[in-house]
C-alpha positions as CSV (number, residue, x, y, z in Angstrom):
1,M,-160.1,-12.4,-21.8
2,H,-156.3,-12.0,-21.3
3,C,-153.0,-12.6,-23.0
4,T,-152.2,-16.3,-23.7
5,C,-148.9,-15.7,-25.5
6,T,-146.2,-18.2,-24.7
7,P,-142.4,-17.5,-24.6
8,I,-142.0,-19.6,-27.7
9,M,-144.7,-17.5,-29.5
10,A,-143.0,-14.3,-28.5
11,A,-139.6,-15.5,-29.7
12,R,-141.2,-16.1,-33.1
13,S,-143.2,-12.8,-33.1
14,E,-146.5,-14.7,-32.9
15,Y,-149.3,-13.2,-30.9
16,C,-152.5,-14.5,-29.3
17,A,-155.9,-13.2,-30.4
18,W,-156.1,-10.9,-27.3
19,C,-152.8,-9.2,-28.1
20,V,-153.7,-8.8,-31.8
21,E,-157.1,-7.2,-30.8
22,M,-155.5,-4.8,-28.2
23,A,-152.9,-3.7,-30.8
24,R,-155.7,-3.2,-33.4
25,R,-157.7,-1.1,-30.9
26,A,-154.6,1.0,-30.1
27,G,-153.8,1.5,-33.7
28,A,-150.4,-0.2,-33.2
29,L,-148.6,-2.5,-35.6
30,L,-147.1,-5.7,-34.2
31,P,-143.8,-6.9,-35.6
32,L,-144.2,-9.5,-38.3
33,R,-142.8,-13.0,-37.9
34,G,-139.1,-13.1,-38.7
35,V,-138.9,-9.3,-39.3
36,T,-136.8,-7.2,-37.0
37,P,-138.5,-3.8,-36.4
38,R,-136.5,-0.8,-37.4
39,L,-136.6,2.6,-35.9
40,P,-136.9,5.5,-38.3
41,V,-133.6,7.2,-39.0
42,P,-133.9,10.8,-38.0
43,R,-133.1,13.3,-40.7
44,P,-130.5,15.8,-39.7
45,Y,-131.9,19.3,-39.3
46,I,-130.5,21.6,-42.0
47,P,-131.4,25.2,-41.2
48,P,-132.8,27.3,-44.0
49,A,-130.8,30.2,-45.3
50,T,-133.5,32.7,-44.3
51,L,-136.8,32.7,-42.6
52,P,-140.1,34.4,-43.8
53,D,-140.5,38.0,-42.9
54,D,-144.0,37.4,-41.6
55,M,-143.1,34.4,-39.4
56,L,-145.0,34.0,-36.2
57,E,-143.1,34.1,-32.9
58,L,-144.1,30.6,-31.9
59,L,-142.9,29.1,-35.3
60,F,-139.7,31.2,-35.0
61,M,-139.1,29.7,-31.6
62,E,-139.6,26.2,-32.9
63,E,-137.0,26.8,-35.6
64,I,-134.5,28.0,-33.1
65,R,-135.2,25.1,-30.8
66,K,-134.8,22.6,-33.7
67,L,-131.4,24.1,-34.5
68,A,-130.4,24.3,-30.9
69,H,-131.2,20.7,-30.2
70,T,-129.3,19.6,-33.3
71,E,-126.3,21.5,-32.1
72,G,-126.5,20.0,-28.6
73,W,-128.1,22.9,-26.7
74,K,-130.6,22.3,-23.9
75,T,-133.5,24.7,-24.1
76,Y,-136.2,25.9,-21.8
77,H,-139.3,28.0,-22.4
78,T,-142.1,28.7,-19.9
79,Y,-145.4,28.0,-21.8
80,G,-147.8,29.1,-19.1
81,S,-146.3,32.3,-17.7
82,K,-149.5,33.8,-16.2
83,K,-148.1,33.5,-12.6
84,S,-144.5,34.2,-13.5
85,E,-142.6,37.4,-13.3
86,E,-143.4,39.7,-16.2
87,D,-141.0,40.4,-19.1
88,W,-138.5,37.5,-18.5
89,P,-136.9,36.4,-21.7
90,D,-138.7,33.8,-23.8
91,L,-136.0,31.2,-24.2
92,A,-133.0,29.9,-22.2
93,L,-130.3,27.9,-23.9
94,L,-127.4,26.0,-22.3
95,R,-124.4,24.2,-23.7
96,E,-120.9,25.5,-22.8
97,S,-122.4,28.9,-22.3
98,F,-125.8,30.2,-21.1
99,L,-128.0,32.4,-23.3
100,L,-131.3,34.2,-22.5
101,V,-133.2,35.3,-25.5
102,E,-136.3,37.4,-26.1
103,L,-138.0,36.6,-29.3
104,K,-140.1,39.0,-31.5
105,T,-141.5,39.0,-35.0
106,N,-139.9,41.4,-37.4
107,T,-142.5,44.0,-36.6
108,Q,-143.0,43.6,-32.8
109,K,-141.2,45.8,-30.3
110,P,-140.0,44.6,-26.9
111,S,-141.8,46.1,-23.9
112,I,-139.9,48.5,-21.6
113,G,-139.7,45.7,-19.0
114,Q,-138.2,43.3,-21.5
115,T,-135.6,45.8,-22.6
116,V,-134.7,46.5,-19.0
117,W,-134.3,42.7,-18.3
118,L,-132.0,42.3,-21.4
119,Y,-129.9,45.3,-20.3
120,L,-129.6,44.0,-16.7
121,L,-128.7,40.5,-17.9
122,E,-126.0,41.8,-20.2
123,Y,-124.7,44.1,-17.4
124,A,-124.5,41.0,-15.2
125,G,-122.4,39.2,-17.8
126,V,-125.2,36.9,-19.1
127,E,-125.2,36.5,-22.8
128,S,-128.7,37.9,-23.8
129,F,-130.2,38.7,-27.1
130,L,-133.3,40.1,-28.8
131,W,-133.8,37.9,-31.8
132,R,-136.1,38.3,-34.8
133,P,-136.5,36.2,-37.9
134,R,-134.4,38.7,-39.9
135,D,-131.5,37.8,-37.6
136,W,-131.5,34.2,-38.7
137,P,-128.0,34.1,-40.2
138,E,-126.5,35.5,-36.9
139,I,-128.6,33.1,-34.9
140,V,-127.3,30.1,-36.9
141,A,-123.8,31.4,-36.5
142,R,-124.2,31.8,-32.7
143,L,-125.8,28.4,-32.1
144,T,-123.4,26.5,-34.3
145,R,-120.3,28.1,-32.7
146,H,-118.4,26.0,-30.2
147,E,-116.4,27.7,-27.5
148,A,-113.4,26.1,-25.8
């Protein structure tokens, strides 16, 4: 069996039995006749005033990335770092400036190697930070600030 839709059928949002069955199997909805499909309107991200004290590092990073993307930053994070250099910062952000950020929970401490990297990056003129959930107001201020 194969598609037998004609251009006239497609123009009227009508579908052959094969297309209807394939859409059903895929769990997709086909546009209804005479109805223009609408894309969902994305909600603007509004950062919370504070973050929970016990927030996990992964969830903390996702909050930062949501805010960063809303503010026009490009972000990069290496997920599988097993074969990468040790202690490199968790997150890179780029807009009109470049930031490298090590993320920790409110109770974690950076390793000596992470501290050395942050120091060397700062010494080299790279804007680098150690961010924790308790630093959220400062993080929001830094990521929403536009530099000329």
